[in-house]
LUMDOTI-604574 format. One record per residue (C-alpha): residue number from 1; residue in three letters; x, y negated, z. Coordinates in Angstrom, 2 decimals. Example, Ala and Ser with C-alpha at 12.3 -4.5 7.8 and 13.67 -1.06 7.14 Angstrom:
<atoms>
{1, 'ALA', {12.30, 4.50, 7.80}}
{2, 'SER', {13.67, 1.06, 7.14}}
</atoms>
This chain:
<atoms>
{1, 'MET', {-0.03, -0.11, -0.09}}
{2, 'PHE', {1.41, -3.57, -0.46}}
{3, 'VAL', {0.39, -7.13, 0.35}}
{4, 'ALA', {0.55, -10.25, -1.42}}
{5, 'PRO', {3.94, -11.92, -1.78}}
{6, 'ASN', {4.33, -15.74, 0.77}}
{7, 'ASN', {4.03, -17.65, -2.47}}
{8, 'PHE', {1.93, -15.47, -4.43}}
{9, 'ILE', {0.62, -17.81, -7.64}}
{10, 'GLY', {-2.13, -16.92, -9.08}}
{11, 'SER', {-0.61, -16.48, -12.91}}
{12, 'TYR', {2.70, -14.43, -11.30}}
{13, 'PHE', {5.37, -15.25, -14.43}}
{14, 'LYS', {6.17, -18.47, -15.41}}
{15, 'CYS', {9.86, -17.78, -17.19}}
{16, 'LYS', {12.15, -19.29, -19.54}}
{17, 'ARG', {14.50, -17.30, -19.11}}
{18, 'VAL', {16.41, -14.64, -17.80}}
{19, 'PRO', {19.33, -14.22, -15.27}}
{20, 'ARG', {22.32, -12.29, -17.22}}
{21, 'LYS', {22.41, -9.18, -15.01}}
{22, 'PHE', {18.54, -8.86, -15.69}}
{23, 'LYS', {19.51, -9.16, -19.52}}
{24, 'LYS', {22.32, -6.93, -19.16}}
{25, 'LYS', {20.28, -4.46, -17.90}}
{26, 'TRP', {17.70, -4.18, -20.06}}
{27, 'LYS', {18.66, -5.32, -23.23}}
{28, 'HIS', {16.85, -3.04, -25.59}}
{29, 'ILE', {13.51, -3.90, -23.93}}
{30, 'LEU', {14.24, -7.95, -24.03}}
{31, 'GLN', {16.36, -8.01, -26.93}}
{32, 'GLY', {14.54, -5.07, -29.69}}
{33, 'ASN', {13.29, -5.56, -32.32}}
{34, 'ARG', {10.82, -2.65, -31.29}}
{35, 'TYR', {9.18, -5.21, -28.92}}
{36, 'ASP', {9.32, -8.66, -30.53}}
{37, 'PHE', {5.83, -9.13, -30.71}}
{38, 'LEU', {5.84, -9.74, -27.07}}
{39, 'GLU', {7.11, -12.94, -25.42}}
{40, 'LEU', {8.64, -13.58, -22.35}}
{41, 'ASN', {6.54, -12.99, -20.13}}
{42, 'GLN', {4.78, -10.40, -21.06}}
{43, 'LYS', {8.04, -7.84, -21.26}}
{44, 'LEU', {8.87, -8.95, -17.63}}
{45, 'TRP', {5.24, -7.10, -16.89}}
{46, 'PHE', {6.00, -4.50, -18.50}}
{47, 'ILE', {9.43, -3.79, -17.21}}
{48, 'GLN', {7.67, -4.52, -13.82}}
{49, 'GLY', {5.61, -1.77, -15.13}}
{50, 'LEU', {7.69, 0.42, -15.57}}
{51, 'GLU', {9.70, 0.06, -12.37}}
{52, 'ASN', {6.70, -0.33, -10.05}}
{53, 'PRO', {3.82, 0.66, -11.44}}
{54, 'GLN', {1.79, 0.76, -8.55}}
{55, 'PHE', {2.27, -3.16, -7.97}}
{56, 'ASN', {0.90, -4.09, -11.23}}
{57, 'ARG', {-2.11, -2.57, -9.60}}
{58, 'PHE', {-1.60, -3.97, -6.72}}
{59, 'LEU', {-1.49, -7.73, -8.28}}
{60, 'ILE', {-4.84, -6.74, -11.19}}
{61, 'ASN', {-6.81, -5.53, -8.26}}
{62, 'PHE', {-5.95, -8.38, -5.87}}
{63, 'ILE', {-6.64, -11.32, -9.26}}
{64, 'ALA', {-9.92, -9.47, -9.77}}
{65, 'SER', {-11.50, -9.65, -6.36}}
{66, 'LYS', {-10.70, -13.84, -6.49}}
</atoms>
């Protein structure tokens, strides 16, 4: 069970760029041709879903309950 982060805002990702180490780890998604149709925020949501799908479900339920 997850609890909401202290600084939770309705739209979770509002990024214009990602840190260098994160970019190196997820280079195949962030810079690959396969996911060109996604914006950066959508790519970050996808990566989070791969790493921690339960937290994505929590965020969706949290936003839907308001």
